NUGU-927683 format. One record per residue (C-alpha): residue in one letter; x, y, z. Coordinates in steps of 0.1 Angstrom, whole numbers. Example, Ala and Ser with C-alpha at 12.3 -4.5 7.8 and 13.67 -1.06 7.14 Angstrom:
! residues 2
ATOM / fido / X / Y / Z
ATOM / A / 123 / -45 / 78
ATOM / S / 137 / -11 / 71
//
This chain:
! residues 383
ATOM / fido / X / Y / Z
ATOM / M / -59 / -247 / -82
ATOM / K / -21 / -246 / -86
ATOM / I / -7 / -210 / -81
ATOM / L / 28 / -197 / -86
ATOM / L / 34 / -166 / -65
ATOM / V / 64 / -145 / -76
ATOM / H / 80 / -117 / -56
ATOM / T / 111 / -96 / -52
ATOM / Y / 120 / -87 / -16
ATOM / Y / 132 / -52 / -9
ATOM / Q / 165 / -45 / 9
ATOM / L / 145 / -32 / 38
ATOM / R / 115 / -52 / 46
ATOM / G / 82 / -34 / 38
ATOM / G / 45 / -38 / 34
ATOM / E / 46 / -55 / 1
ATOM / D / 67 / -83 / 15
ATOM / N / 42 / -88 / 43
ATOM / V / 13 / -89 / 19
ATOM / F / 31 / -115 / -3
ATOM / E / 36 / -138 / 28
ATOM / Q / 1 / -132 / 40
ATOM / E / -13 / -143 / 6
ATOM / I / 9 / -174 / 6
ATOM / K / -6 / -184 / 39
ATOM / L / -42 / -175 / 29
ATOM / L / -41 / -193 / -5
ATOM / S / -24 / -224 / 10
ATOM / Q / -55 / -232 / 29
ATOM / G / -73 / -246 / -1
ATOM / H / -48 / -245 / -30
ATOM / N / -14 / -258 / -41
ATOM / V / 8 / -228 / -38
ATOM / I / 44 / -226 / -51
ATOM / T / 66 / -196 / -45
ATOM / K / 95 / -181 / -64
ATOM / S / 112 / -152 / -46
ATOM / Y / 142 / -130 / -54
ATOM / K / 161 / -104 / -33
ATOM / N / 172 / -69 / -42
ATOM / F / 208 / -65 / -33
ATOM / P / 227 / -33 / -23
ATOM / G / 260 / -21 / -38
ATOM / L / 275 / -33 / -70
ATOM / K / 255 / -65 / -71
ATOM / G / 223 / -45 / -68
ATOM / A / 234 / -20 / -94
ATOM / L / 239 / -49 / -118
ATOM / Q / 205 / -63 / -110
ATOM / F / 190 / -29 / -117
ATOM / F / 208 / -24 / -150
ATOM / C / 198 / -59 / -162
ATOM / S / 162 / -56 / -151
ATOM / I / 153 / -42 / -185
ATOM / W / 157 / -77 / -200
ATOM / N / 169 / -102 / -174
ATOM / Y / 173 / -132 / -196
ATOM / K / 187 / -153 / -167
ATOM / V / 154 / -148 / -148
ATOM / F / 134 / -154 / -180
ATOM / R / 151 / -188 / -185
ATOM / S / 148 / -200 / -149
ATOM / L / 112 / -188 / -145
ATOM / Y / 101 / -201 / -179
ATOM / K / 116 / -235 / -171
ATOM / E / 99 / -236 / -137
ATOM / I / 65 / -227 / -151
ATOM / L / 68 / -255 / -177
ATOM / E / 78 / -280 / -150
ATOM / I / 51 / -272 / -124
ATOM / K / 23 / -263 / -148
ATOM / P / 6 / -237 / -127
ATOM / D / -30 / -225 / -135
ATOM / I / -20 / -189 / -127
ATOM / V / 12 / -168 / -121
ATOM / H / 7 / -140 / -97
ATOM / I / 35 / -114 / -94
ATOM / H / 37 / -90 / -65
ATOM / N / 69 / -70 / -70
ATOM / W / 89 / -73 / -102
ATOM / H / 113 / -43 / -94
ATOM / Y / 142 / -48 / -98
ATOM / A / 158 / -83 / -94
ATOM / I / 131 / -99 / -116
ATOM / G / 122 / -72 / -142
ATOM / P / 91 / -71 / -165
ATOM / I / 105 / -100 / -185
ATOM / A / 88 / -124 / -159
ATOM / I / 55 / -114 / -177
ATOM / R / 69 / -126 / -210
ATOM / A / 80 / -159 / -194
ATOM / S / 45 / -166 / -182
ATOM / K / 30 / -155 / -215
ATOM / K / 53 / -178 / -235
ATOM / A / 44 / -207 / -212
ATOM / K / 7 / -198 / -220
ATOM / V / -2 / -193 / -183
ATOM / P / -22 / -162 / -173
ATOM / V / -3 / -137 / -153
ATOM / I / -16 / -114 / -125
ATOM / I / 2 / -83 / -111
ATOM / T / -7 / -66 / -79
ATOM / L / -1 / -29 / -82
ATOM / H / 11 / -21 / -47
ATOM / N / 23 / 14 / -57
ATOM / Y / 23 / 38 / -87
ATOM / R / 57 / 28 / -102
ATOM / L / 42 / 21 / -136
ATOM / L / 28 / 57 / -137
ATOM / C / 59 / 75 / -123
ATOM / P / 95 / 65 / -113
ATOM / S / 88 / 79 / -78
ATOM / A / 63 / 50 / -72
ATOM / T / 46 / 73 / -46
ATOM / L / 36 / 103 / -67
ATOM / L / 55 / 123 / -41
ATOM / I / 87 / 142 / -44
ATOM / G / 100 / 157 / -12
ATOM / D / 69 / 166 / 7
ATOM / K / 48 / 176 / -24
ATOM / L / 25 / 155 / -45
ATOM / F / 39 / 151 / -80
ATOM / L / 14 / 142 / -107
ATOM / D / 32 / 155 / -138
ATOM / S / 42 / 120 / -149
ATOM / L / 6 / 107 / -152
ATOM / N / -1 / 122 / -186
ATOM / Q / 35 / 124 / -200
ATOM / N / 46 / 99 / -227
ATOM / F / 80 / 99 / -210
ATOM / P / 85 / 113 / -174
ATOM / W / 112 / 139 / -181
ATOM / K / 101 / 161 / -152
ATOM / A / 104 / 133 / -127
ATOM / I / 139 / 125 / -141
ATOM / F / 152 / 160 / -137
ATOM / K / 137 / 161 / -102
ATOM / K / 155 / 129 / -93
ATOM / A / 123 / 112 / -83
ATOM / Y / 140 / 78 / -78
ATOM / R / 168 / 75 / -52
ATOM / N / 176 / 112 / -57
ATOM / S / 195 / 103 / -89
ATOM / I / 189 / 115 / -125
ATOM / I / 206 / 85 / -139
ATOM / Q / 187 / 59 / -119
ATOM / T / 154 / 77 / -124
ATOM / F / 160 / 78 / -162
ATOM / W / 169 / 41 / -163
ATOM / L / 138 / 30 / -144
ATOM / A / 116 / 53 / -165
ATOM / F / 132 / 39 / -197
ATOM / I / 126 / 3 / -185
ATOM / I / 89 / 10 / -180
ATOM / W / 86 / 30 / -212
ATOM / F / 105 / 3 / -232
ATOM / H / 82 / -25 / -220
ATOM / K / 52 / -3 / -228
ATOM / K / 64 / 1 / -263
ATOM / I / 69 / -36 / -269
ATOM / G / 36 / -45 / -254
ATOM / T / 48 / -63 / -222
ATOM / W / 23 / -46 / -199
ATOM / N / -6 / -56 / -222
ATOM / Q / 3 / -92 / -218
ATOM / V / -8 / -92 / -182
ATOM / S / -42 / -108 / -178
ATOM / C / -53 / -88 / -148
ATOM / Y / -39 / -60 / -127
ATOM / I / -50 / -59 / -90
ATOM / T / -54 / -24 / -76
ATOM / L / -59 / -19 / -39
ATOM / T / -85 / 8 / -39
ATOM / P / -111 / 22 / -64
ATOM / F / -91 / 54 / -63
ATOM / A / -59 / 36 / -75
ATOM / K / -79 / 19 / -103
ATOM / Q / -93 / 52 / -115
ATOM / L / -58 / 68 / -114
ATOM / Y / -45 / 41 / -137
ATOM / I / -75 / 44 / -160
ATOM / D / -71 / 82 / -163
ATOM / S / -34 / 81 / -168
ATOM / N / -13 / 73 / -199
ATOM / F / -8 / 37 / -188
ATOM / N / -29 / 27 / -218
ATOM / V / -41 / -8 / -206
ATOM / D / -76 / -20 / -211
ATOM / A / -96 / -8 / -181
ATOM / Q / -113 / -42 / -179
ATOM / K / -79 / -56 / -168
ATOM / L / -80 / -35 / -137
ATOM / Q / -97 / -52 / -107
ATOM / V / -100 / -39 / -71
ATOM / K / -89 / -62 / -43
ATOM / P / -77 / -46 / -11
ATOM / N / -52 / -61 / 13
ATOM / F / -64 / -78 / 44
ATOM / V / -54 / -83 / 81
ATOM / E / -63 / -110 / 106
ATOM / R / -84 / -99 / 135
ATOM / P / -67 / -109 / 168
ATOM / N / -86 / -124 / 197
ATOM / L / -80 / -97 / 223
ATOM / N / -99 / -93 / 256
ATOM / P / -121 / -62 / 254
ATOM / V / -109 / -31 / 272
ATOM / P / -127 / 2 / 279
ATOM / R / -120 / 30 / 255
ATOM / Q / -98 / 59 / 267
ATOM / E / -100 / 95 / 255
ATOM / Y / -66 / 98 / 237
ATOM / F / -62 / 100 / 200
ATOM / L / -35 / 78 / 184
ATOM / F / -10 / 80 / 156
ATOM / I / 9 / 49 / 146
ATOM / G / 33 / 49 / 117
ATOM / R / 66 / 60 / 103
ATOM / L / 77 / 94 / 115
ATOM / Y / 83 / 110 / 81
ATOM / E / 72 / 142 / 65
ATOM / E / 49 / 124 / 40
ATOM / K / 30 / 108 / 68
ATOM / G / 17 / 143 / 78
ATOM / I / 37 / 146 / 111
ATOM / N / 40 / 183 / 107
ATOM / V / 2 / 188 / 104
ATOM / L / -4 / 163 / 132
ATOM / L / 19 / 182 / 157
ATOM / K / 5 / 216 / 147
ATOM / A / -31 / 205 / 152
ATOM / F / -24 / 192 / 187
ATOM / Q / 1 / 220 / 197
ATOM / N / -26 / 240 / 215
ATOM / S / -53 / 214 / 217
ATOM / P / -69 / 203 / 250
ATOM / Y / -71 / 168 / 237
ATOM / E / -45 / 140 / 243
ATOM / L / -24 / 125 / 215
ATOM / H / -2 / 94 / 217
ATOM / I / 24 / 89 / 190
ATOM / A / 40 / 56 / 182
ATOM / G / 66 / 48 / 156
ATOM / D / 101 / 58 / 144
ATOM / G / 117 / 78 / 116
ATOM / N / 137 / 109 / 108
ATOM / M / 112 / 132 / 124
ATOM / K / 115 / 116 / 159
ATOM / E / 134 / 145 / 173
ATOM / E / 106 / 169 / 162
ATOM / V / 81 / 147 / 178
ATOM / L / 100 / 145 / 211
ATOM / A / 105 / 183 / 211
ATOM / A / 67 / 188 / 207
ATOM / C / 58 / 164 / 236
ATOM / N / 41 / 179 / 266
ATOM / S / 14 / 169 / 291
ATOM / R / -10 / 162 / 262
ATOM / I / 13 / 150 / 234
ATOM / K / 30 / 118 / 244
ATOM / Y / 56 / 97 / 225
ATOM / I / 51 / 61 / 234
ATOM / G / 79 / 45 / 213
ATOM / N / 82 / 20 / 186
ATOM / L / 55 / -6 / 195
ATOM / N / 54 / -43 / 186
ATOM / K / 24 / -59 / 169
ATOM / E / 5 / -68 / 201
ATOM / Q / 12 / -33 / 216
ATOM / V / -1 / -16 / 184
ATOM / L / -33 / -35 / 185
ATOM / Q / -38 / -29 / 222
ATOM / A / -33 / 9 / 217
ATOM / M / -58 / 8 / 188
ATOM / Q / -83 / -10 / 209
ATOM / Q / -80 / 16 / 237
ATOM / C / -78 / 49 / 218
ATOM / T / -109 / 69 / 209
ATOM / A / -98 / 72 / 172
ATOM / L / -68 / 68 / 150
ATOM / I / -54 / 99 / 133
ATOM / F / -40 / 92 / 98
ATOM / P / -27 / 126 / 84
ATOM / S / -7 / 113 / 54
ATOM / I / -1 / 139 / 26
ATOM / W / 4 / 115 / -3
ATOM / Y / -19 / 90 / -20
ATOM / E / -7 / 59 / -1
ATOM / G / -13 / 24 / -15
ATOM / M / -32 / 5 / 11
ATOM / P / -24 / 16 / 46
ATOM / M / -24 / -15 / 67
ATOM / T / -26 / 6 / 99
ATOM / M / -61 / 17 / 89
ATOM / L / -72 / -19 / 83
ATOM / E / -59 / -29 / 117
ATOM / A / -78 / 0 / 133
ATOM / F / -110 / -12 / 116
ATOM / S / -104 / -47 / 128
ATOM / M / -103 / -33 / 164
ATOM / G / -135 / -14 / 157
ATOM / T / -116 / 19 / 158
ATOM / P / -127 / 48 / 136
ATOM / V / -101 / 67 / 116
ATOM / I / -98 / 105 / 111
ATOM / T / -78 / 109 / 79
ATOM / S / -68 / 132 / 51
ATOM / N / -94 / 134 / 24
ATOM / L / -69 / 122 / -2
ATOM / G / -62 / 92 / -24
ATOM / A / -66 / 58 / -9
ATOM / M / -76 / 72 / 24
ATOM / S / -108 / 87 / 9
ATOM / S / -117 / 53 / -5
ATOM / I / -111 / 34 / 28
ATOM / V / -128 / 59 / 52
ATOM / Q / -163 / 69 / 46
ATOM / H / -169 / 103 / 61
ATOM / L / -194 / 103 / 90
ATOM / N / -196 / 65 / 88
ATOM / N / -165 / 47 / 98
ATOM / G / -144 / 78 / 104
ATOM / L / -139 / 114 / 94
ATOM / H / -122 / 133 / 66
ATOM / F / -102 / 165 / 69
ATOM / E / -85 / 186 / 43
ATOM / V / -50 / 174 / 35
ATOM / N / -21 / 191 / 52
ATOM / D / -45 / 215 / 69
ATOM / A / -41 / 216 / 107
ATOM / S / -71 / 238 / 112
ATOM / S / -93 / 213 / 93
ATOM / L / -79 / 185 / 114
ATOM / C / -86 / 205 / 146
ATOM / D / -122 / 209 / 135
ATOM / Q / -127 / 171 / 131
ATOM / I / -110 / 163 / 164
ATOM / E / -134 / 188 / 180
ATOM / Y / -164 / 173 / 162
ATOM / W / -154 / 138 / 173
ATOM / S / -148 / 148 / 209
ATOM / N / -182 / 164 / 212
ATOM / L / -201 / 133 / 199
ATOM / S / -222 / 114 / 224
ATOM / S / -211 / 79 / 235
ATOM / D / -239 / 63 / 215
ATOM / K / -228 / 81 / 183
ATOM / K / -191 / 71 / 188
ATOM / L / -203 / 36 / 194
ATOM / K / -221 / 36 / 160
ATOM / F / -188 / 48 / 143
ATOM / Q / -170 / 19 / 160
ATOM / E / -196 / -6 / 148
ATOM / N / -193 / 7 / 113
ATOM / A / -155 / 4 / 114
ATOM / L / -158 / -32 / 124
ATOM / I / -184 / -38 / 97
ATOM / S / -161 / -23 / 71
ATOM / Y / -134 / -47 / 82
ATOM / M / -157 / -78 / 81
ATOM / N / -171 / -69 / 46
ATOM / L / -138 / -59 / 29
ATOM / Y / -106 / -66 / 48
ATOM / A / -111 / -99 / 65
ATOM / P / -91 / -129 / 52
ATOM / E / -122 / -149 / 42
ATOM / K / -135 / -121 / 20
ATOM / N / -100 / -116 / 5
ATOM / L / -97 / -153 / -4
ATOM / T / -130 / -152 / -23
ATOM / M / -119 / -121 / -42
ATOM / L / -86 / -136 / -52
ATOM / E / -102 / -168 / -63
ATOM / D / -127 / -149 / -84
ATOM / I / -99 / -129 / -101
ATOM / Y / -79 / -161 / -108
ATOM / Q / -109 / -179 / -122
ATOM / Q / -118 / -150 / -145
ATOM / S / -82 / -148 / -158
ATOM / I / -81 / -186 / -165
ATOM / L / -114 / -186 / -183
ATOM / S / -104 / -156 / -205
ATOM / K / -70 / -171 / -214
//
């Protein structure tokens, strides 16, 4: 199969960029993969990119020409915002090649892309024809003008039918799929398919589990840092915190004999910490997309104690491969930490086995390749 993968790189590298590169490597094992990537720029050049993204004819011409030349069986777009724009869909459609889009976030539902404004969930855009509330709340880059323009781009392409020209949308979790179905996105539900991200399982030497809990991630409010620190403030249990962000000072101030900040770890150190800890704590207060940290934990056979919210509820099955607690509720988190700590070694081992089974069944590269190939084949056959 000949596959054209298209992506816009963010100014600051993020998870979507990693997934794009992972899928290039994965698909290249058995297919002819061609890539077309763009870059979002800062400053005046970036402002011009953003303004033109409503109808970037330059991108349309170059992409359409390339599609005609290479004759791919499928075009798969990861991030269209903002250097490419939605017009890439029309270039593929004009060339009569099925186009797939991975929905890494909720941008097509709300300009915020996260359904979070400040530290509060913001769901008002889901059923509005035009997201005026998000605009006045400056949901995108804390700017009314930029939020309006992004909202207008999405609305305009909805009105002219661009989003309906996509053959298949890949959502990362069943929760995300249902959110799009229940919203005003107005695309045929059959076009929404669930395919999670994946991680490779490293070959590490086994080490004995220790009794500490682990948080790894960005130290930002939406990641639930406040509830995490509050839950462990007077707890007899040990917590290790790894990562960086604007709440690092609050984390350092909370450190004591039980709460330890272990810095910003590299990939190998992250996996080693996951392999050693008793459980990963994931207290995020927003819906998330597909938290790779949780998949990495499962690949290490590490159960996850997480907020019962959004994607996290889909990934973690309560009392199977982890535990749920009520979102932003330190008391509920304390209860689950206590419950976990009082389990027998045999019961903890069963959780660990289930976490690894979840990884093997859903988040291993081999499974992901099969899912992607099935989605591509269905889109080609229904062209």
